[in-house]
OpenMM code with the backbone's topology and positions (N, CA, C; nanometers):
from openmm import Vec3, app, unit

residues = "MET LYS LYS LYS GLU VAL ILE ILE SER ASN GLU VAL GLY LEU HIS ALA ARG PRO ALA SER LEU LEU ILE ASN ASN ALA VAL GLN PHE ASP SER GLU MET LYS MET ILE TYR GLU ASN GLN GLU ALA ASN LEU LYS SER ILE ILE SER LEU MET SER LEU ALA VAL GLY PRO GLY GLU GLU VAL THR ILE LYS ALA GLU GLY ALA ASP GLU GLU GLU ALA LEU SER LYS ILE ILE ASP ILE ILE GLU ASN GLY PHE ASN ALA".split()
positions = [
    Vec3(-1.6359, 0.1889, -0.2677),
    Vec3(-1.4717, 0.1421, -0.2685),
    Vec3(-1.4048, 0.1646, -0.4686),
    Vec3(-1.3145, 0.1770, -0.4280),
    Vec3(-1.1824, 0.1337, -0.5216),
    Vec3(-1.1109, 0.0416, -0.4883),
    Vec3(-1.0357, -0.0522, -0.6113),
    Vec3(-0.9100, -0.1328, -0.6222),
    Vec3(-0.8164, -0.1841, -0.7320),
    Vec3(-0.6912, -0.1600, -0.6757),
    Vec3(-0.5876, -0.1983, -0.7580),
    Vec3(-0.5159, -0.2919, -0.7591),
    Vec3(-0.4452, -0.3597, -0.8335),
    Vec3(-0.3854, -0.4259, -0.8284),
    Vec3(-0.2665, -0.4269, -0.9388),
    Vec3(-0.1382, -0.4447, -0.8599),
    Vec3(-0.0201, -0.3709, -0.8268),
    Vec3(0.1457, -0.4579, -0.8087),
    Vec3(0.1811, -0.4520, -0.8518),
    Vec3(0.3917, -0.4856, -0.8788),
    Vec3(0.4223, -0.4478, -0.7995),
    Vec3(0.5387, -0.5235, -0.6405),
    Vec3(0.5836, -0.4821, -0.5362),
    Vec3(0.6723, -0.4022, -0.6291),
    Vec3(0.7124, -0.3580, -0.6564),
    Vec3(0.9062, -0.3453, -0.8456),
    Vec3(0.9919, -0.2832, -0.7668),
    Vec3(1.0353, -0.3149, -0.6252),
    Vec3(1.1075, -0.2419, -0.5631),
    Vec3(1.2471, -0.4252, -0.5988),
    Vec3(1.3959, -0.4225, -0.4834),
    Vec3(1.4582, -0.4613, -0.5107),
    Vec3(1.4561, -0.5557, -0.3741),
    Vec3(1.4442, -0.4822, -0.3492),
    Vec3(1.3275, -0.5771, -0.1642),
    Vec3(1.2024, -0.6219, -0.0832),
    Vec3(1.1561, -0.5831, -0.1269),
    Vec3(1.0356, -0.5887, -0.0895),
    Vec3(1.0138, -0.5090, -0.0414),
    Vec3(0.8614, -0.5964, 0.1171),
    Vec3(0.8139, -0.4437, 0.1776),
    Vec3(0.8582, -0.4398, 0.2972),
    Vec3(0.9374, -0.4248, 0.3052),
    Vec3(1.0065, -0.3643, 0.4316),
    Vec3(0.9926, -0.2789, 0.5373),
    Vec3(1.0603, -0.2016, 0.6328),
    Vec3(1.1243, -0.0922, 0.7005),
    Vec3(1.0120, -0.0024, 0.6546),
    Vec3(1.0443, 0.0421, 0.5749),
    Vec3(1.1700, 0.2168, 0.4699),
    Vec3(0.9957, 0.3175, 0.3550),
    Vec3(0.9715, 0.1261, 0.2562),
    Vec3(0.8486, 0.1860, 0.1949),
    Vec3(0.7604, 0.1283, 0.2551),
    Vec3(0.7241, 0.0629, 0.3627),
    Vec3(0.6029, 0.0406, 0.4287),
    Vec3(0.6276, 0.1405, 0.4979),
    Vec3(0.6969, 0.2321, 0.5548),
    Vec3(0.6865, 0.4059, 0.6636),
    Vec3(0.6356, 0.4709, 0.5190),
    Vec3(0.7082, 0.4951, 0.3816),
    Vec3(0.7060, 0.5307, 0.3644),
    Vec3(0.5832, 0.6053, 0.2778),
    Vec3(0.4874, 0.4289, 0.2394),
    Vec3(0.3324, 0.4441, 0.2723),
    Vec3(0.2421, 0.4308, 0.3072),
    Vec3(0.1856, 0.4496, 0.4811),
    Vec3(0.1902, 0.4275, 0.5981),
    Vec3(0.1923, 0.6532, 0.6064),
    Vec3(0.3143, 0.6467, 0.5775),
    Vec3(0.3271, 0.7922, 0.6044),
    Vec3(0.2525, 0.8984, 0.4786),
    Vec3(0.1868, 0.8202, 0.3442),
    Vec3(0.1025, 0.9034, 0.2447),
    Vec3(-0.0688, 0.8272, 0.3259),
    Vec3(-0.0020, 0.7326, 0.2921),
    Vec3(-0.1930, 0.6543, 0.3535),
    Vec3(-0.2521, 0.7924, 0.4613),
    Vec3(-0.2028, 0.7732, 0.5995),
    Vec3(-0.2927, 0.8448, 0.6732),
    Vec3(-0.3215, 0.9539, 0.6301),
    Vec3(-0.2518, 1.0453, 0.5215),
    Vec3(-0.2951, 1.1706, 0.5148),
    Vec3(-0.4706, 1.2482, 0.4300),
    Vec3(-0.4862, 1.0062, 0.3868),
    Vec3(-0.6332, 1.0496, 0.3669),
    Vec3(-0.7422, 1.0034, 0.5152),
    Vec3(-0.8593, 1.0481, 0.4314),
    Vec3(-0.9712, 0.9658, 0.5437),
    Vec3(-1.0061, 0.8491, 0.5456),
    Vec3(-1.0503, 0.7884, 0.4186),
    Vec3(-1.0516, 0.7076, 0.3341),
    Vec3(-1.0010, 0.5345, 0.3912),
    Vec3(-1.0336, 0.4791, 0.4396),
    Vec3(-0.9901, 0.3637, 0.4575),
    Vec3(-0.8921, 0.2927, 0.4270),
    Vec3(-0.7536, 0.2135, 0.4276),
    Vec3(-0.7283, 0.2010, 0.2930),
    Vec3(-0.6863, 0.1098, 0.3606),
    Vec3(-0.6686, -0.0258, 0.2569),
    Vec3(-0.6234, -0.1338, 0.2791),
    Vec3(-0.5325, -0.1348, 0.2418),
    Vec3(-0.3971, -0.2909, 0.2205),
    Vec3(-0.2936, -0.3949, 0.1538),
    Vec3(-0.3699, -0.5436, 0.1530),
    Vec3(-0.3708, -0.6205, 0.0554),
    Vec3(-0.4709, -0.7368, 0.0106),
    Vec3(-0.3691, -0.8058, -0.0316),
    Vec3(-0.2473, -0.9006, 0.0331),
    Vec3(-0.1915, -1.0197, 0.0045),
    Vec3(-0.1817, -1.1562, 0.0392),
    Vec3(-0.2275, -1.2469, -0.0226),
    Vec3(-0.2065, -1.3948, -0.0702),
    Vec3(-0.2801, -1.4144, 0.0107),
    Vec3(-0.4646, -1.3418, 0.0136),
    Vec3(-0.5828, -1.3126, 0.0726),
    Vec3(-0.5453, -1.3576, 0.2074),
    Vec3(-0.4667, -1.2336, 0.2421),
    Vec3(-0.4510, -1.1855, 0.3776),
    Vec3(-0.4953, -1.0320, 0.3341),
    Vec3(-0.5299, -0.9440, 0.5234),
    Vec3(-0.5661, -0.7632, 0.4130),
    Vec3(-0.5163, -0.7423, 0.5022),
    Vec3(-0.4366, -0.6693, 0.5186),
    Vec3(-0.3963, -0.5167, 0.6183),
    Vec3(-0.3952, -0.3805, 0.6256),
    Vec3(-0.3859, -0.3411, 0.6941),
    Vec3(-0.4928, -0.1735, 0.7395),
    Vec3(-0.2980, -0.1435, 0.6440),
    Vec3(-0.3393, -0.1221, 0.5802),
    Vec3(-0.2195, 0.0571, 0.4852),
    Vec3(-0.2072, 0.1431, 0.6346),
    Vec3(-0.2378, 0.2059, 0.6992),
    Vec3(-0.2205, 0.3219, 0.8471),
    Vec3(-0.1497, 0.2004, 0.8640),
    Vec3(-0.1473, 0.1218, 0.9196),
    Vec3(-0.0008, 0.0940, 1.0264),
    Vec3(0.0489, -0.0123, 0.9773),
    Vec3(0.1768, 0.0318, 1.0505),
    Vec3(0.3427, 0.0121, 1.0587),
    Vec3(0.2984, -0.2603, 1.0341),
    Vec3(0.2997, -0.2533, 1.1689),
    Vec3(0.3595, -0.3617, 1.2160),
    Vec3(0.1761, -0.4826, 1.1219),
    Vec3(0.0676, -0.4115, 1.1343),
    Vec3(-0.0731, -0.4365, 1.0050),
    Vec3(-0.0240, -0.3960, 0.8777),
    Vec3(0.0327, -0.4175, 0.8310),
    Vec3(0.1394, -0.3665, 0.7518),
    Vec3(0.2960, -0.5178, 0.6970),
    Vec3(0.3219, -0.4322, 0.7905),
    Vec3(0.5447, -0.6066, 0.7643),
    Vec3(0.4510, -0.7178, 0.7563),
    Vec3(0.2875, -0.7300, 0.8727),
    Vec3(0.3245, -0.8061, 0.8834),
    Vec3(0.3203, -0.9050, 0.7604),
    Vec3(0.2553, -0.8599, 0.6589),
    Vec3(0.2052, -0.9869, 0.5096),
    Vec3(0.3764, -0.9716, 0.4194),
    Vec3(0.4799, -0.9236, 0.5078),
    Vec3(0.6283, -0.9434, 0.4584),
    Vec3(0.5711, -1.0630, 0.3042),
    Vec3(0.5579, -0.9159, 0.2259),
    Vec3(0.5599, -0.8948, 0.1348),
    Vec3(0.6701, -0.8527, 0.0398),
    Vec3(0.7405, -0.9628, -0.0366),
    Vec3(0.8370, -0.9242, -0.0808),
    Vec3(0.8395, -0.8830, -0.2993),
    Vec3(0.9952, -0.8625, -0.2669),
    Vec3(1.0347, -0.7976, -0.4460),
    Vec3(0.9441, -0.8551, -0.5597),
    Vec3(0.8988, -0.7876, -0.6715),
    Vec3(0.7520, -0.8851, -0.7940),
    Vec3(0.6655, -0.9477, -0.7614),
    Vec3(0.6323, -0.8947, -0.6079),
    Vec3(0.5043, -0.9521, -0.5828),
    Vec3(0.3361, -0.8780, -0.6274),
    Vec3(0.2269, -0.9400, -0.6181),
    Vec3(0.1535, -0.8431, -0.6331),
    Vec3(0.0330, -0.9250, -0.4966),
    Vec3(0.0146, -0.7038, -0.4905),
    Vec3(-0.1398, -0.7471, -0.4562),
    Vec3(-0.1628, -0.6445, -0.4638),
    Vec3(-0.3190, -0.5696, -0.3345),
    Vec3(-0.4279, -0.4991, -0.4288),
    Vec3(-0.3902, -0.3873, -0.3136),
    Vec3(-0.4886, -0.3139, -0.3829),
    Vec3(-0.4601, -0.1959, -0.2859),
    Vec3(-0.6101, -0.1281, -0.3118),
    Vec3(-0.7007, -0.1544, -0.1739),
    Vec3(-0.8517, -0.0617, -0.1407),
    Vec3(-0.7726, 0.0350, -0.0187),
    Vec3(-0.9189, 0.0926, -0.1449),
    Vec3(-0.9493, 0.2353, -0.0258),
    Vec3(-1.1055, 0.2599, -0.0597),
    Vec3(-1.1316, 0.3289, 0.0652),
    Vec3(-1.2620, 0.3161, 0.0583),
    Vec3(-1.3131, 0.4571, 0.1880),
    Vec3(-1.4041, 0.5470, 0.0602),
    Vec3(-1.4508, 0.7176, 0.1193),
    Vec3(-1.4869, 0.8103, 0.0264),
    Vec3(-1.4632, 0.9238, 0.1376),
    Vec3(-1.4988, 0.9680, 0.0476),
    Vec3(-1.3770, 1.0202, 0.0129),
    Vec3(-1.2526, 1.0270, -0.0575),
    Vec3(-1.1418, 1.1040, -0.0867),
    Vec3(-1.0593, 0.9553, -0.1878),
    Vec3(-1.1500, 0.7986, -0.1930),
    Vec3(-1.1192, 0.6951, -0.2078),
    Vec3(-1.0092, 0.7025, -0.3177),
    Vec3(-1.0471, 0.8184, -0.3946),
    Vec3(-1.0051, 0.7637, -0.6030),
    Vec3(-0.8716, 0.7889, -0.5153),
    Vec3(-0.8499, 0.9524, -0.4534),
    Vec3(-0.7446, 0.9805, -0.4472),
    Vec3(-0.6436, 0.9445, -0.3541),
    Vec3(-0.6547, 0.8270, -0.2964),
    Vec3(-0.5760, 0.7623, -0.1415),
    Vec3(-0.5212, 0.6684, -0.2910),
    Vec3(-0.6766, 0.5991, -0.3397),
    Vec3(-0.6042, 0.5253, -0.3857),
    Vec3(-0.4561, 0.5252, -0.4946),
    Vec3(-0.5255, 0.6249, -0.6291),
    Vec3(-0.3689, 0.6615, -0.6643),
    Vec3(-0.2309, 0.7229, -0.6755),
    Vec3(-0.2931, 0.7423, -0.5287),
    Vec3(-0.1603, 0.7781, -0.5274),
    Vec3(-0.0266, 0.6477, -0.4233),
    Vec3(-0.1365, 0.6257, -0.3761),
    Vec3(-0.0140, 0.4719, -0.3223),
    Vec3(0.0898, 0.3782, -0.4637),
    Vec3(-0.0722, 0.4022, -0.5206),
    Vec3(-0.0411, 0.3269, -0.6533),
    Vec3(0.0883, 0.3763, -0.6808),
    Vec3(0.0830, 0.5258, -0.6608),
    Vec3(0.1482, 0.5750, -0.7878),
    Vec3(0.3358, 0.5845, -0.7275),
    Vec3(0.3789, 0.5567, -0.5285),
    Vec3(0.4599, 0.5355, -0.4166),
    Vec3(0.4848, 0.4445, -0.5676),
    Vec3(0.4395, 0.2737, -0.5333),
    Vec3(0.4685, 0.1589, -0.6199),
    Vec3(0.4947, 0.1203, -0.7210),
    Vec3(0.4549, 0.1910, -0.8312),
    Vec3(0.5157, 0.2376, -0.8677),
    Vec3(0.5655, 0.1981, -0.9734),
    Vec3(0.6122, 0.3327, -0.8536),
    Vec3(0.7778, 0.4295, -0.8555),
    Vec3(0.8802, 0.3916, -0.8389),
    Vec3(0.8819, 0.2581, -0.7525),
    Vec3(1.0534, 0.2210, -0.6734),
    Vec3(1.0257, 0.2410, -0.5491),
    Vec3(0.8968, 0.3045, -0.5058),
    Vec3(0.8420, 0.3245, -0.2805),
    Vec3(1.0058, 0.4481, -0.3651),
    Vec3(0.9988, 0.5502, -0.4696),
    Vec3(1.0566, 0.6838, -0.4909),
    Vec3(1.0063, 0.7402, -0.4787),
    Vec3(0.9536, 0.8242, -0.3837),
    Vec3(0.8881, 1.0123, -0.3329),
    Vec3(0.9133, 1.0989, -0.4245),
] * unit.nanometer
topology = app.Topology()
chain = topology.addChain("A")
for resn in residues:
    res = topology.addResidue(resn, chain)
    for name in ("N", "CA", "C"):
        topology.addAtom(name, app.Element.getBySymbol(name[0]), res)
């Protein structure tokens, strides 16, 4: 299992467009992927789960990946977030 903390770096937080971008990339990996925010854990491959976190701009989240391709999966998701969701 790999995990890393990251700041949501866009101006509006984790709304539908950035959430969809994360999901579209997360589903390309076999690893189980989660986002953790304020002690709540969401499936990074589910729009409903991810949106339920209601993460605002500038908030810190933890991304967790577990599986055969966990390092690549974690790196991809972190890159997307750190680049302000500009894919």
